[in-house]
C-alpha positions as CSV (number, residue, x, y, z in Angstrom):
1,M,-44.3,-29.6,8.4
2,F,-46.0,-26.6,6.2
3,L,-42.9,-26.1,4.4
4,F,-45.1,-26.7,0.7
5,L,-46.7,-23.1,1.5
6,I,-43.3,-21.1,0.9
7,P,-43.3,-22.4,-3.4
8,L,-47.0,-22.4,-3.1
9,V,-47.0,-18.7,-1.9
10,I,-44.3,-18.0,-3.8
11,G,-45.7,-19.0,-7.7
12,F,-49.3,-18.0,-6.6
13,I,-47.4,-14.1,-6.7
14,F,-45.1,-14.8,-9.9
15,N,-48.2,-15.7,-11.5
16,L,-50.4,-12.5,-10.5
17,A,-48.0,-10.5,-12.9
18,S,-50.4,-11.8,-16.1
19,A,-52.7,-9.4,-13.5
20,L,-49.6,-7.2,-14.1
21,T,-50.3,-6.7,-18.4
22,T,-50.7,-3.1,-18.6
23,A,-48.3,-1.7,-16.2
24,S,-46.2,-3.4,-17.3
25,S,-46.2,-2.7,-20.5
26,R,-47.0,1.1,-19.9
27,R,-43.5,1.2,-17.7
28,W,-41.3,-1.3,-20.2
29,G,-42.7,-1.2,-23.4
30,D,-45.4,-3.7,-25.0
31,R,-42.6,-6.3,-26.0
32,R,-40.8,-6.2,-22.5
33,G,-44.0,-5.7,-20.9
34,S,-45.3,-8.7,-22.5
35,L,-41.9,-11.2,-21.9
36,I,-42.2,-10.0,-18.5
37,T,-45.4,-11.0,-17.7
38,M,-44.3,-14.2,-19.7
39,I,-41.7,-15.4,-17.9
40,L,-43.2,-14.2,-14.5
41,R,-46.4,-16.0,-14.5
42,N,-45.1,-19.5,-17.0
43,I,-42.1,-19.4,-16.0
44,L,-41.6,-18.9,-12.4
45,G,-45.0,-18.7,-10.8
46,I,-47.0,-21.8,-12.4
47,P,-44.7,-24.7,-12.0
48,V,-43.2,-22.9,-8.5
49,W,-46.8,-23.3,-7.0
50,A,-46.8,-26.8,-8.1
51,I,-44.8,-27.5,-6.3
52,G,-45.8,-26.0,-3.9
53,F,-49.0,-28.8,-4.4
54,G,-46.4,-31.6,-5.3
55,L,-45.1,-31.2,-2.0
56,A,-48.0,-30.7,0.1
57,A,-49.4,-34.3,-1.3
58,R,-45.8,-35.5,-0.4
59,T,-46.1,-34.3,3.4
60,Q,-47.3,-36.4,5.9
61,S,-50.3,-35.4,7.6
62,Q,-53.6,-36.1,9.1
63,L,-56.9,-37.0,7.1
64,L,-59.7,-35.5,7.6
65,F,-62.4,-38.1,6.4
66,S,-61.2,-41.8,5.3
67,K,-60.6,-43.0,1.7
68,M,-62.8,-44.2,-0.3
69,I,-62.6,-46.0,-4.6
70,V,-66.1,-43.5,-5.2
71,T,-63.7,-40.3,-3.3
72,D,-61.2,-41.8,-5.6
73,V,-62.9,-42.0,-9.2
74,I,-65.3,-37.9,-8.1
75,G,-62.3,-36.7,-7.2
76,L,-60.4,-38.1,-10.6
77,L,-63.3,-37.5,-12.6
78,I,-63.0,-33.9,-11.2
79,I,-59.8,-33.3,-11.9
80,M,-60.0,-34.4,-15.6
81,A,-63.6,-32.1,-16.5
82,G,-61.6,-29.2,-14.3
83,G,-58.1,-30.1,-17.0
84,L,-60.7,-30.5,-20.0
85,I,-62.2,-26.9,-19.1
86,I,-58.6,-25.2,-19.5
87,L,-57.4,-27.3,-22.2
88,I,-60.7,-26.0,-24.2
89,A,-60.0,-22.6,-22.7
90,L,-56.6,-22.3,-23.5
91,V,-56.8,-23.2,-27.6
92,A,-59.6,-20.5,-27.5
93,I,-57.8,-18.4,-26.6
94,R,-54.0,-19.1,-27.8
95,L,-51.5,-16.9,-26.9
96,R,-53.0,-15.4,-25.3
97,A,-52.7,-17.6,-22.8
98,V,-48.5,-17.6,-22.8
99,A,-47.8,-14.4,-23.1
100,P,-50.6,-11.2,-22.6
101,S,-50.6,-8.5,-24.3
102,T,-51.9,-4.7,-24.8
103,R,-52.6,-5.7,-28.4
104,D,-54.9,-8.5,-27.3
105,H,-58.7,-8.6,-28.3
106,L,-61.1,-10.0,-26.4
107,V,-62.0,-13.3,-26.9
108,R,-65.7,-13.8,-27.1
109,N,-66.0,-17.8,-29.0
110,S,-66.5,-21.0,-26.8
111,L,-66.1,-21.1,-23.5
112,Y,-65.7,-18.2,-23.6
113,A,-69.1,-17.0,-24.3
114,Q,-71.0,-19.5,-21.3
115,V,-67.9,-17.2,-18.6
116,R,-65.2,-15.1,-18.4
117,H,-62.8,-17.0,-16.3
118,P,-63.1,-20.5,-17.4
119,I,-59.6,-21.6,-16.6
120,H,-60.1,-20.1,-13.1
121,T,-63.6,-22.5,-12.8
122,G,-61.2,-25.5,-14.7
123,A,-58.4,-24.9,-11.5
124,F,-61.5,-24.9,-8.8
125,L,-62.5,-28.1,-10.2
126,E,-58.7,-29.3,-10.1
127,F,-58.3,-28.6,-6.5
128,A,-62.2,-29.9,-5.5
129,G,-60.2,-33.1,-7.1
130,L,-57.3,-33.2,-5.7
131,F,-59.1,-33.5,-2.2
132,L,-61.0,-36.2,-2.8
133,L,-58.0,-37.6,-4.3
134,K,-55.9,-37.1,-1.3
135,P,-57.6,-35.3,1.9
136,T,-55.4,-34.8,4.2
137,Q,-54.2,-31.9,6.3
138,S,-51.9,-30.4,3.7
139,I,-53.7,-30.6,0.9
140,A,-56.9,-29.2,2.5
141,I,-54.9,-25.7,2.9
142,A,-53.0,-25.8,-0.4
143,C,-56.0,-26.1,-1.7
144,V,-58.1,-23.1,0.3
145,L,-54.6,-21.5,-0.5
146,G,-55.8,-22.2,-4.3
147,V,-58.7,-20.9,-4.0
148,I,-57.9,-18.1,-2.8
149,W,-55.8,-16.9,-5.2
150,V,-57.9,-17.6,-8.1
151,L,-60.5,-15.4,-6.5
152,I,-57.3,-12.8,-6.3
153,Q,-56.0,-13.4,-9.4
154,T,-59.4,-13.4,-10.9
155,R,-59.7,-9.3,-9.4
156,L,-57.1,-8.3,-10.1
157,E,-56.9,-9.5,-14.2
158,E,-60.9,-8.5,-14.3
159,Y,-58.7,-4.7,-13.7
160,D,-56.2,-4.6,-15.5
161,L,-58.4,-6.4,-19.2
162,L,-61.0,-3.3,-18.5
163,Q,-58.0,-1.4,-19.0
164,R,-57.0,-2.9,-22.0
165,L,-59.2,-4.3,-23.1
166,P,-62.4,-1.0,-24.9
167,N,-65.4,-4.0,-24.2
168,Y,-64.2,-6.0,-21.1
169,R,-66.7,-3.8,-19.3
170,E,-70.2,-4.6,-20.9
171,Y,-68.6,-8.0,-21.4
172,M,-68.7,-8.5,-17.7
173,N,-72.4,-7.4,-17.5
174,Q,-73.2,-10.3,-20.3
175,V,-71.0,-12.7,-19.4
176,P,-70.9,-14.4,-15.2
177,R,-67.3,-15.3,-13.9
178,F,-67.3,-18.7,-13.3
179,L,-70.6,-20.4,-14.0
180,P,-72.9,-20.0,-16.4
181,R,-76.4,-18.9,-16.1
182,L,-78.4,-22.0,-16.3
183,R,-81.7,-19.9,-18.2
184,R,-80.8,-17.3,-20.5
185,N,-82.5,-13.6,-20.0
């Protein structure tokens, strides 16, 4: 019943490679370290955890609440908002999204002027929307694990970014992690 957990967790583990860019580059050099990070995350990580979510959606499990058209509409809107946030963030960081490197520079424009991890914010929204669309026990487990994974990924990425981007600590002090500030100081 919970076989979806295998690709989900394996994909999350491979995806953590992006948080090891500095270590990979130190061990194998900038070019190979970046290539290893890219392969582990983009070819093995993201597709494998996506398969895990797909299997969770197909798994027959108990509904946690009755589906209604309003939850479907809200779920779709939340998924679309999360996807739009992720798309805008990917455009802002360009190639760094595909192949992080020790030669990267800090991006402080677009959504990155408001939050440090807009891609992760978008992922949180997509998990919430997916749960509203398919409120089953298997999807709830997958989404909770997804949130835990994003929180761990964020911590590890920030540790990595502190090592390879000289101004990252100042950026951390100025820009919130996931949610924009409502008022400016």
